[in-house]
C-alpha positions in Angstrom: -46.0 -20.6 -38.2 -48.4 -18.7 -36.1 -50.8 -20.9 -33.8 -54.7 -20.6 -35.2 -56.6 -18.1 -32.6 -59.0 -20.8 -30.9 -62.7 -19.7 -29.9 -62.5 -18.5 -26.3 -64.5 -20.4 -23.8 -67.6 -18.8 -22.6 -66.6 -16.4 -19.5 -67.2 -17.1 -16.0 -70.1 -14.3 -15.4 -68.5 -14.0 -11.8 -64.8 -14.4 -12.8 -63.3 -10.9 -12.4 -62.7 -8.6 -15.2 -59.5 -7.3 -15.6 -59.0 -3.6 -15.7 -57.7 -1.8 -18.9 -54.1 -0.6 -18.8 -52.4 0.8 -21.8 -48.8 1.1 -22.6 -46.8 4.2 -21.7 -48.4 7.1 -24.1 -45.9 10.2 -24.0 -44.7 11.5 -27.2 -43.5 14.8 -28.6 -45.3 17.2 -30.8 -43.0 16.0 -33.7 -43.4 12.5 -32.8 -47.0 12.6 -33.2 -46.6 12.8 -36.9 -46.1 9.0 -36.9 -49.2 8.7 -34.9 -51.0 10.6 -37.7 -49.2 8.1 -40.4 -50.6 5.2 -38.5 -53.9 6.2 -38.0 -54.5 6.1 -41.9 -52.8 3.0 -42.6 -49.7 4.7 -43.9 -45.7 4.2 -43.2 -44.0 8.0 -43.3 -41.0 8.8 -41.4 -39.4 12.4 -41.8 -37.0 13.1 -45.0 -35.0 16.0 -44.8 -35.7 17.9 -48.1 -32.0 19.2 -47.9 -29.9 16.0 -48.7 -32.7 13.3 -48.6 -31.7 12.0 -45.1 -34.4 9.7 -43.8 -35.0 10.3 -39.8 -35.7 8.4 -37.2 -36.6 8.5 -34.3 -38.3 12.0 -35.4 -36.6 15.2 -34.5 -36.5 19.0 -34.9 -33.2 18.9 -37.5 -31.8 16.6 -39.4 -29.3 14.3 -38.1 -26.8 14.6 -41.2 -27.0 18.4 -42.5 -28.8 20.1 -39.4 -31.2 21.4 -41.9 -35.1 22.0 -40.3 -36.8 21.3 -43.7 -37.8 17.9 -42.7 -41.0 16.5 -44.6 -43.3 13.5 -43.6 -43.0 11.1 -46.8 -43.7 7.2 -47.5 -40.5 5.5 -47.3 -39.6 1.8 -48.2 -41.1 -0.2 -45.1 -38.8 -3.2 -45.9 -35.6 -4.0 -43.6 -33.8 -6.9 -41.8 -34.3 -8.2 -38.7 -30.7 -7.9 -37.1 -31.6 -9.5 -33.4 -34.6 -10.2 -31.6 -35.6 -11.1 -27.7 -38.3 -12.4 -25.9 -39.0 -10.3 -22.9 -40.1 -12.5 -20.0 -40.4 -9.8 -17.5 -41.1 -5.9 -17.6 -41.7 -3.4 -14.6 -44.7 -1.8 -16.9 -47.8 -3.4 -16.0 -49.2 -3.5 -19.7 -46.2 -5.3 -20.8 -46.4 -7.6 -17.4 -50.1 -8.5 -17.9 -49.2 -9.6 -22.1 -45.4 -11.3 -21.1 -43.9 -13.0 -23.1 -43.6 -10.1 -25.5 -40.6 -9.9 -28.6 -38.8 -6.6 -29.6 -35.7 -6.6 -32.0 -33.5 -4.3 -34.0 -34.4 -3.6 -37.4 -32.3 -1.9 -40.3 -34.3 -0.3 -42.7 -33.3 -0.5 -46.3 -34.0 3.3 -46.2 -31.1 3.8 -43.8 -32.4 4.1 -39.9 -32.2 1.4 -37.5 -35.3 1.0 -35.4 -36.4 -1.0 -32.4 -39.4 -2.7 -33.1 -42.2 -5.1 -31.8 -41.6 -8.2 -33.8 -44.0 -10.5 -35.3 -43.9 -14.5 -34.2 -43.1 -15.7 -37.5 -39.6 -13.4 -38.1 -36.4 -15.0 -37.0 -33.1 -12.9 -36.9 -31.7 -12.4 -40.2 -34.8 -12.7 -42.1 -36.3 -9.9 -44.3 -39.2 -8.2 -42.9 -41.7 -5.6 -43.7 -42.1 -2.7 -40.9 -45.7 -1.2 -40.5 -47.2 1.7 -38.5 -49.7 0.4 -35.9 -51.6 2.5 -33.1 -51.2 0.9 -29.5 -53.6 0.9 -27.0 -52.4 4.2 -25.3 -53.5 5.5 -29.3 -50.1 6.4 -30.1 -47.7 4.9 -33.0 -45.6 1.9 -32.6 -43.2 -0.1 -35.2 -44.3 -3.5 -35.8 -42.0 -6.2 -37.7 -44.2 -8.4 -40.0 -42.9 -11.4 -42.2 -41.7 -10.0 -45.9 -44.4 -12.1 -47.4 -47.9 -13.2 -45.7 -47.8 -16.6 -43.8 -50.9 -18.7 -42.4 -52.9 -17.2 -39.7 -50.5 -14.5 -39.5 -53.5 -11.8 -38.3 -53.5 -14.5 -35.2 -50.2 -13.3 -33.8 -50.5 -11.4 -30.2 -48.9 -8.6 -31.2 -51.0 -8.0 -34.2 -54.0 -8.7 -32.2 -53.0 -6.3 -29.6 -52.6 -3.6 -31.8 -55.4 -4.2 -34.2 -59.5 -4.4 -33.6 -60.0 -7.7 -35.7 -63.4 -8.7 -35.6 -62.9 -12.3 -35.5 -64.5 -14.5 -32.5 -65.5 -10.9 -31.3 -69.4 -10.0 -31.1 -70.6 -6.9 -33.1 -73.6 -4.3 -33.1 -75.0 -2.6 -36.0 -77.5 -0.2 -35.1 -79.2 0.0 -38.5 -79.5 -3.3 -39.9 -82.1 -2.3 -42.7 -80.2 0.4 -44.3 -78.0 -1.0 -47.7 -75.2 -0.2 -46.0 -75.8 -2.0 -42.5 -76.8 -5.2 -43.9 -73.3 -5.2 -46.2 -71.4 -4.5 -43.1 -73.3 -7.2 -41.3 -72.4 -9.6 -44.1 -68.8 -8.5 -44.1 -68.6 -8.9 -40.0 -69.8 -12.4 -40.7 -67.6 -13.3 -43.3 -64.6 -11.6 -41.4 -65.3 -14.2 -38.4 -67.6 -12.4 -35.9 -69.1 -15.0 -33.8 -72.2 -12.8 -33.3 -73.8 -9.8 -34.7 -76.6 -7.9 -33.0 -78.5 -6.2 -35.5 -80.9 -2.8 -34.7 -84.3 -2.7 -36.5 -85.4 0.7 -36.4 -88.7 -0.2 -38.4 -89.8 -3.5 -37.3 -93.3 -2.7 -39.2 -91.3 -2.6 -42.4 -90.9 -5.7 -44.4 -87.6 -6.3 -46.1 -87.2 -9.3 -48.0 -83.0 -8.9 -47.6 -82.5 -8.0 -44.4 -85.1 -11.1 -43.7 -82.7 -13.6 -45.7 -79.7 -12.2 -43.5 -81.5 -12.5 -40.3 -82.0 -16.6 -41.0 -78.3 -16.9 -40.0 -77.9 -18.2 -36.5 -74.9 -15.8 -35.8 -77.3 -12.8 -36.0 -79.7 -11.7 -33.4 -82.3 -9.0 -34.5 -83.5 -6.0 -31.5 -85.8 -3.6 -32.1 -83.4 -0.5 -31.8 -83.8 3.2 -33.2 -81.4 5.7 -32.1 -83.7 8.6 -31.6 -85.8 6.5 -29.2 -83.9 6.4 -25.8 -85.9 3.9 -24.2 -85.0 1.3 -27.0 -81.5 2.0 -26.6 -81.8 1.9 -22.8 -83.6 -1.7 -23.0 -81.3 -3.4 -25.6 -78.0 -1.5 -24.0 -79.0 -3.4 -20.5 -79.5 -6.5 -22.5 -76.6 -6.9 -24.8 -74.3 -4.0 -23.5 -71.9 -6.2 -21.5 -71.5 -8.5 -24.8 -70.8 -5.9 -27.1 -67.0 -5.9 -28.2 -67.2 -3.8 -32.0 -70.0 -1.3 -32.4 -70.7 0.2 -36.1 -73.4 3.1 -36.0 -74.8 2.6 -39.5 -77.6 5.3 -38.9 -78.1 7.9 -40.9 -81.3 10.6 -41.9 -80.2 11.9 -44.8 -82.2 14.9 -46.8 -81.9 17.7 -49.5 -81.6 21.1 -48.6 -79.8 23.9 -47.7 -80.3 26.2 -45.0 -80.8 29.8 -46.3 -84.4 29.0 -48.2 -85.3 26.3 -46.1 -87.7 27.2 -43.2 -88.4 23.6 -42.3 -86.8 23.3 -39.1 -88.5 19.7 -38.4 -86.3 18.6 -41.2 -83.3 19.8 -39.1 -84.5 18.3 -35.7 -84.7 14.9 -37.5 -81.6 15.2 -38.7 -79.6 16.1 -36.0 -81.7 13.7 -33.9 -80.6 10.8 -35.9 -77.1 12.0 -37.0 -75.4 13.6 -34.0 -77.8 13.1 -31.0 -78.6 9.3 -32.0 -74.3 9.0 -31.5 -74.6 10.3 -27.9 -77.5 8.6 -26.8 -75.1 5.3 -28.2 -72.0 6.3 -26.4 -73.9 7.2 -23.0 -75.5 3.4 -22.9 -73.2 0.9 -25.0 -70.0 3.0 -24.2 -69.0 2.6 -20.6 -69.7 -1.3 -20.1 -67.4 -1.2 -24.1 -64.7 0.8 -22.0 -64.7 -2.0 -18.8 -64.3 -4.6 -21.0 -61.5 -3.6 -23.3 -58.9 -5.8 -21.6 -60.9 -8.6 -21.3 -58.9 -11.3 -23.0 -58.8 -12.4 -26.7 -62.4 -11.0 -27.3 -61.8 -8.2 -25.4 -64.2 -4.8 -26.7 -61.9 -2.9 -28.9 -63.8 -0.5 -31.3 -66.1 1.7 -32.2 -67.1 2.7 -35.6 -68.7 5.7 -37.3 -69.7 5.6 -41.1 -70.1 9.2 -41.6 -70.1 11.3 -45.0 -66.5 13.2 -46.3 -68.7 16.4 -46.1 -68.5 16.2 -42.6 -65.1 17.9 -43.1 -66.6 20.5 -45.6 -70.3 21.5 -45.7 -72.1 20.6 -49.1 -74.4 23.3 -49.6 -76.8 21.7 -51.6 -77.4 19.4 -48.6 -76.4 21.8 -46.0 -78.5 20.8 -43.1 -77.3 17.2 -43.3 -73.8 18.2 -43.6 -74.2 20.4 -40.8 -75.3 17.1 -38.9 -72.3 15.0 -40.0 -70.0 17.6 -39.0 -71.3 17.7 -35.5 -71.4 13.7 -35.3 -67.7 14.0 -36.5 -67.1 16.5 -33.6 -68.7 13.9 -31.0 -66.3 11.2 -33.0 -63.4 13.1 -31.7 -64.6 13.8 -28.1 -65.3 9.8 -27.8 -62.0 9.0 -29.2 -60.2 10.8 -26.2 -62.5 9.7 -23.7 -61.9 5.7 -24.9 -58.4 6.3 -24.9 -57.7 5.2 -21.1 -59.4 1.9 -21.7 -57.5 1.2 -25.2 -61.0 1.2 -27.3 -60.4 2.8 -30.8 -62.9 5.1 -32.5 -62.8 4.4 -36.4 -64.1 6.7 -38.4 -65.4 5.5 -42.1 -65.9 8.5 -45.0 -67.3 7.9 -47.8 -68.3 9.8 -51.0 -71.9 9.8 -52.3 -73.4 6.5 -51.7 -75.4 4.0 -54.2 -78.9 3.8 -52.3 -82.2 5.5 -52.2 -81.5 8.8 -51.1 -78.7 9.6 -53.9 -80.7 8.5 -56.7 -80.0 12.3 -58.6 -76.5 12.3 -57.5 -74.4 11.8 -60.5 -71.5 9.2 -60.5 -69.3 8.0 -59.2 -71.2 6.5 -56.3 -69.8 4.0 -53.5 -71.3 0.8 -53.4 -72.5 -0.1 -49.8 -70.0 -3.3 -50.1 -67.0 -1.3 -50.7 -68.2 0.4 -47.6 -68.1 -2.6 -45.5 -65.4 -3.9 -47.1 -63.0 -0.7 -46.0 -64.5 -0.9 -42.6 -63.3 -4.5 -41.8 -59.9 -3.8 -43.5 -59.7 -1.0 -41.2 -60.6 -2.9 -38.0 -58.3 -5.5 -39.6 -55.2 -3.1 -39.9 -56.1 -0.6 -36.9 -56.6 2.3 -38.6 -58.6 5.3 -37.5 -59.5 7.0 -40.4 -60.5 5.6 -43.9 -61.6 7.4 -46.8 -64.1 5.4 -49.4 -64.5 5.8 -53.2 -63.0 8.4 -55.7 -64.9 11.5 -54.0 -64.2 11.1 -50.6 -60.2 10.8 -51.4 -60.2 13.7 -53.7 -62.1 15.6 -51.0 -59.2 14.3 -48.8 -56.6 15.5 -51.0 -57.8 18.9 -51.4 -58.2 19.7 -47.8 -54.7 19.1 -47.7 -54.2 21.2 -50.9 -56.5 23.9 -51.2 -59.4 23.9 -48.6 -60.7 27.5 -49.9 -60.9 26.3 -53.1 -62.7 23.2 -52.4 -65.3 25.4 -50.3 -65.8 27.6 -53.5 -66.2 24.5 -55.9 -68.6 22.5 -53.7 -70.6 25.7 -53.4 -71.0 25.8 -57.1 
């Protein structure tokens, strides 16, 4: 049984901070299909469309019939652990700092044999369940997990290293007065976060639910508005070295397209909050998080952006807002690559229409803020990069793969 994780002691402020390292990240272009599956929490391997043989490792042609028709498809992740070993020495700096480390060979029910990182509760000969995880270099790795959940299994060092579990970590929620912000704060506290710093962009505005939330001794409130550089700079200097998970919940959402809307102040406010605000946060909080990405049990691990699924395809009835969401997604993709050398994961949560004040006239189905918060925490615990919440978001995701031009026409109607 996995030993339960203990709350780490307070760090010595003059002690050396371990510099971030990451495992080897070189992959072939074909192997990046595994990374794409891991980023969304799926388990997919190449399957030959001619003879149905499952391929591993990824390859250009089928190992059975030499067909080039290999398609990434969901396969049975179950298998048997043939043999495992514990590494007590490694020439690789990343693994040398994390020894001992378990690896082993798993024969899958689907056919292939794979080398995987082994969870501590797995023993030789046991049935196991394989999972694709993103490692600190941002690439997919195989992890063998117990076939059935075991006590405290999420505290295993292998899982802890390849996920972003909020347990015993400190998080910043940039706007805690929105319905989504309050739901995220509650979800992070329920997931074991030791401290949640909450931004209050409207100190003058009273909110009973927000005040009740702040009664929790684990919640610390700070006057923070993503359009106010002074407030961001001040708060980053105060708590920037403590933030291990940052969740950007700031959002300026308004109706209106572009062609017949000459109110450029609306466009300015939307871009200033949703895009430029994200840049300001990144420039002031990002460097400190990158510097603490290998700081022990409670190292900095994740940057989370809550976006609309219309970041992928413009919704003309809210054209300006959709444009700002697309710009924020582009910034997020840049941050993902800039954070990668440190091992900090950038997580994007895409939702459909949200059940809050700015979507009152939007017909159902609408997504509850609590559902977004739950999906966010699960993404952190599973170590995924992209998650889609709600029926509308999942439908848009599917149509983007199947018929993007048709989706463009439908949204325009």
